[in-house]
N, C-alpha and C positions, 0 to 999 in steps of 0.2 A: 421782264422775262420770267416765264414760269419755271418752277423747279424741274419739271419734266424736260423742257427744252435745254435747261442748263446742264442737267445730268447727261443728256444725250450728246451735247456738244463737248462736254468735258471728257466723257468716255471716248468719243470719236477722236478728239485731239490727242489723248494719251496713246491710243492704239495707232494713230497715224504717225506720231513721232517714233513709236517703237518699231513699226514696220519700215519707216524711212531709214532709221539707223541700221536695222537688220539688212535692208536692201543695199545700203551703201557698203556695209561690211562684206556682203556677198560679192558685190560688183568689184570692189577694189582687191579683195582676196583672189578672185578669179583672174583679174587683170595682172596682178603680181605673179600668180602661178603661171599663167600663159607666157608672160614676159621672161620668167626664169627658164621655162622650158624652151622657148625660142632661142634664148641666148646659148643654152647648152647645145642646141642643134647647130648654131653657127660655129661654136667651137669645134664640134665634131667635123663640120665641113672644112674648117681650117686645117685640122689634122689630116684629113683625106687629101686635100690639095697639097699639103707638105709632102706626104708620102709619094704622090704622083710626080711632084717636081723632083724630088731626090732620086727616084727611080730613073727619071729621064736623064738626069745629070750622070748617073752611073752607067749609062749606055744600055738601058733596057731596050729590047727590040720593039718594033712598032706593033707586032702581033701581041706581045705581052702587055704593052701599054693599052691597046684597044680592048683586050680582054679585061684588064683591070678596071678601065673606065666603065665597061658594061656591067661588071660586077657591082661597082658603086651605084650605078643607076638602078640596079635591081633592088638594092637594100636602102638606098637614100633617094627619096623622090626629089625632084628639082624644085627649089623654092622660087617664089615670084621675085623677078628682078634680082636674081642671085648674081653675085660677082665676087671673085676671089683674086687676090693679088699677092705676089711674093716680093719682099724687099731684102736686098743683100745687106752685108755689114755696113755699107756706105749709104744705106737707105735709098738705093737705086731700084727702080721697078724692073724686075727680071722675068716676071711671069704674070699673066693675067688670063682669067677664064671666067665667063659668065654671060648673063643675058641683060645686063643693065643697059638702059638707053643712054646713059652718060657715064663717064669715067669718074672714079673716086678721086677726091682731092683730100688726101690724108695729110694732116699736119705732121711735120717732122718732130715737133716736140712730143706729140703723142706716141710716135714710133719709139722715141727714146724712153718714154715711160713704160712701154710694153717690154723693152729690153731689160728694164730694171725689175719690173714686177713679175714678168713671165707671161701675163695675159692681162688684158684690159678691155673695157667696153667704151666705145666712142658714141656719145649721144649726137645724133645727126637729125635735125629737122623734126618733123612730126609724121602723122599718118602711118605709125607703127613701123617706120624704117629704123634699122639698127645695124651697127657696125661693130665688129669685135676684132681684136688683134691677139695673135698667139706667137710666142717665141719658140722656134723649133731649132734644136741643137743637133748638128750632125758632125761626128768626129772628123770626117774627111773633108766636108765642104764648108764647115764653119756654121755660124748662127744665121738663121733666117727669121724674118718677121712675116707671118702669113696673116693677111687681112681678108675677112669675109664679111659681106653685107647682104642684106635682103630685106624684104618687106613681109611682115607677119600678116598676110592677107586673111589666112584662115582664122587666126586669133581675132582680127578686127571684125570679121563677119560674126563670129560667135559671141563676141562681147556686145556687138550691136543688137544681136538677137536677144541676149540676156537682158540688155537694158530695156528693150521694148517689153519683154515679159515682166520685168520687175515693175515698170511704170503701169502697165495694164493691170497687174495683180494688185498694186497699191491702190489705184483708183477704184477697182472693183471691191476691194476689201473695205475701203472707206464708205462706199455706197451701202454695202451689206451691213457694216457696223452701224452706220447712221440709222438705217431702217430698224435694225435689231435693237439698237440702243433706245430709240424712240418707243418701240413696242414694250420692251422690258421695263423701261422707266415708268411707262404708264401702268404696267402691271404692278410694279413695286409701290407706286403711289396711289393705287386704287383704294386701299384701306384709308388713306388720308382723305381722299375725296368723300368716302362714305362717312368718315368722322365729321367733315365739314357740314355735310347735309344733315347729320343727326344733331350737331351743335346748333344749327340754324333753327331746329324745332324745339330747343330748350328755351323757355322764357322764365321771367322772374315769378310768374304766377303758377308755373308748373315745373318744379325742380325734381320731379320723381323719375324722369327719364334718365337712362344711362347709355353710354356708348357700348356698341355691340362688338367692337374690335379689341376687347380686353382679355381674350382667352388665348394666350400665347406667351412666348418668351422673347420675341424680337422687340426692337425699339418702338415700333408703332403700338404694339400691345402694352408695353410699359407706359407709354404716354397716355393711352386710353385708360389704363388702370389708375394712374395718378390723377387724370381728369375726373374719373368717377369718384375718387376719394375727395377731390375738391368739391364736387357736386354734393356729396354727402355732408361735408362740413357746411357748405352754403345752405343746404336745405335745413340742417339743424339750426343754423344761425337765424334763418328767416322764420322758421317755426317758433323758435325761442323769442325772436323779436315781436312777432305778432301776438304770442301769448303774453309777453311782458307788457306790451302796449294795452292789450285788452284788460288784463288784470289791474295794471296801474291806473287805467282810466276808471275802472270800477271802484277801486279803493280811494282814489282822489275825489270821486263824486260824493262819497259818503260824508266826509267832513265839510266839504263845500256846501252840500245840501243842508247840513246842520247849521252852518254859519248863516246861510241865506234865510233859513226858516226862523232862526232866532231874531234876526234883524227885521224881517217882515212882521213877525208877531209884535215886536216892540213898536213898530210904526203904526199898528192898527189903532191903538188908543192914543189920544192926544196927550194925556197926562198920566204919569206913573210916579209912584213913590221912589225915593232914593234907594230903598232896599231892593225894589224890583229892578231898577236900572243896574244896580250893583250885581244882582244875580244874573242878569242878561249879559253884562260885560264879562263876568267871570266865566259863564258858559261859552261865550264867544272866544275868550282867551284860551280856554281848554281845547276847543275845536281847532283854533289856529295852531296851538302847540302840537296837537296830534297831526295836523296837516304838515307842519314843519318836520316832525320826526319821520313821517312817511316820505316826504320829499328827500330828506337826507339819506334815508335808507335806499331809495331808488337810485340816487346818485352814486352811492357806494356800490350797489350791485353793478351799475354800468361801468364804474371804474374797475371793479374786480374782473370784468369780462375783457379787459384790454389785453394786448399782447405782452407776455412777461418780459420780452426783450426791451419794451419801451418803459417799463417801470423802474424807477431808481431803487437799487438794492444796496444794502449796507449790512455790516456785522452788528447784530443786536443781541442784547442779553434778555432772554425771555423772562427771567425772574423780575427784572426791573419793569417790563411791560405789565407783568401780573400785578405788581404793587401799584402801578398807576391805575390799572383797571379796578383794583380793589378800593382805592380811594374814591374813584368815581361812583361805583355802586354804593359805597357807604354814604356818599352824599345824596344819592337818589333814594336809597332805602336805609335810613339811619337806624331803624329798629330791627333790621335783619342781621343775623349772626353768620359771618363768613369766616371759616377757619382756613388758614394757608399752611401748607406742609411742603417742605423742600427735601427731596430725597436724591441721593447719588447711588447708582448701581454700578458695580464693577470695581476692580482693583486700581485702576488708573486714577491718579490725582491730577486734576486740571485746574488752572487758576480761574477759568471762567467756564464752569461745567454746563451752563445753560445757554451757551452762545449759538446763535443761528444766523443765517443770512436771509434777509428779506426786506420788505417795505415796512417801515415803522408804523405808518398810519393805518395800513390795512391789517397788519398783525394785531395792533392794539384794538382795532374795531372787532376783529374775530374774537379775541379774548373777552372783550367787553360784552359782546353779544351773548356769549355763553354764560358769563356771570350774571348778566342782566336777566336772562331768561330764568336762571336758577333762583334769583332773588324774587322775581316777579311771581313765579308759580309757588315758591315756598312761602311767600308772604301770607298766603291764605291759611297756612298751618303755623301759627306763631309758636316760638319756642324751640323749633327744630332747626339745628344748624346746617349750613351748607359747607361741604368740605371740598377744597380745591388743592389737589396734590400735583406738584411739579416734580417730575422725575427725570434725572439725567442718566441715560443709558449709554451703551458703548458707542452707538452710531446715531442715536435719535434722542430727542427731548420730547417728553410726553406730558401733557396737561390733562388731568382728569378732574372733572367737576361733577359732584354728586349732590343732587338736591333732594328735598323731601316733599315734592309737589304731588299733584294728583296722578302723574304718570300718563302713559299712552298705551293704546292697544297695539298689537303687532301690525295690523293693517295701517294704522296711523303712522307708525315708525317708518314704514316704507315710503311715505309721502312727505316726510318732513323737509326734504330738499327741494320740493316744488314751491316756487314763489307764491306767497299769499295763502298757502295752505294753513288751516287752523285745525288742530286735533279736536275731536268731539269733547274731550274732557276739559279743554282749556279755552273754549270759545267764550265762556263767560268772563274771562280775564282780558283786559284791554291789550291789544297788540295788532300787528299787521301781517304776521307770517312771513317776514323777510329776513329775520335774524339768522336762522340756520342755513337757508339758501345762500345768503351772503357769505357766511363762514365757510360753507362748502367750496364756493368759488375761490375764496382767498387761499384755502389750503391747497387747492389744485394749482393755483398760480405759483405756490412755493414748493411744489413737489411733495406736499404733505398729505395727510389724510384726516378724516373725521369719522368717528363711529358713535352712533347714538343707540343706546340700549335702554329700554324702559319697560316697566311692568305697571299695569293699570292699578292705581291705588297705592303704589309703593315707591314712587319717585322715578327720576330719570338720571342717567349717567351719560355724560358726553366726554369723549376722549379726542384730543387733538395731538397729532404727532408731526414733528418737523425734523428734517435731517440736521444732524449736528454739524457745526462748521469749526 
């Protein structure tokens, strides 16, 4: 079942139930009002009959009685099948007047109830027939019970007409509401149909298209806006993936080509000296190590691109990670001088001032990348130290690493976060251009930041900031 049909049916059902309840309230309210009005008319009739009967007992003349009856007929129209009876103190019928086709059979118990309560209504049968009893007290003649009955034919006709009008109105309203609900549901869902048509035109090879229904504040516009934002993220991810695959393939081809070339050259001559074999094996091993480093860097970049919610996070002391990274770079570059400085800013004293929350392996890789770059580039200028300063501030922990390398131009600094980019001044130094892009992604995963500032010929400074925990 389509949403359009479901909305039309639900709207029609709600309105039908509302109209049905409203019609029932109108009908039964009218029925009750007509019944009360007819009951009061019968009690009025009973009082008139009582006056006529008492006047007759008091010896009123025939002319006066006839005049009185004419006066009553002038102001009180005759009711259908009207009948009136008078019962004395012994519940004997002493007077009857009316047009009923059959005589009333009034229960004596009910007459006793009328004498106790003063008046009462006797429910008799159906078809709007009603009987009332009234106690009339006369000082001279005693108490009488006057019984009046009739059929509310006028009320029956009007209620039947009202019933037909309500049924016809209810059915007509349902038809109108059904047609209107179908039309307006279609109008309301028209933007959704347009969105479906536009989404069908978006493919994995062309993610530049956007939904046109995003200019508004209603729910459909908000959905289109969120979908467009999703398309932006997907386009960025696809572009990044294609760029990553292209660059990674290019970078992997270089060491593989070197390996293949070395081995092919070795096989060209049937006999070589042990020194030549040793040189070829050493060159092959160096190429394999570069290939391994490149592969590990690519895997770390892929891991740093994961969802932060899926990464295991724990409380870490950044000073301990810095010491671990310092030991590793000292093993890699034993002749490079690296100074460590730990600083606390602020009046608060904390037992663990450098504590942050993050993934230990990724944060260690980020710190190690920065120190490794500093040692690698400064190694060309022996005797100049590298300074790594870890500062605990009020809400953040900052690691600043300053090297004495060749530095970079302003144009190169803007490109350092692009994977496999190598600055002009550092292309002679071995590397793959994935250290700083990896560090940038790791900082983004941990809600941190990285800032690279450099001057050509004067070295480079890298700042890492993480929120304190």
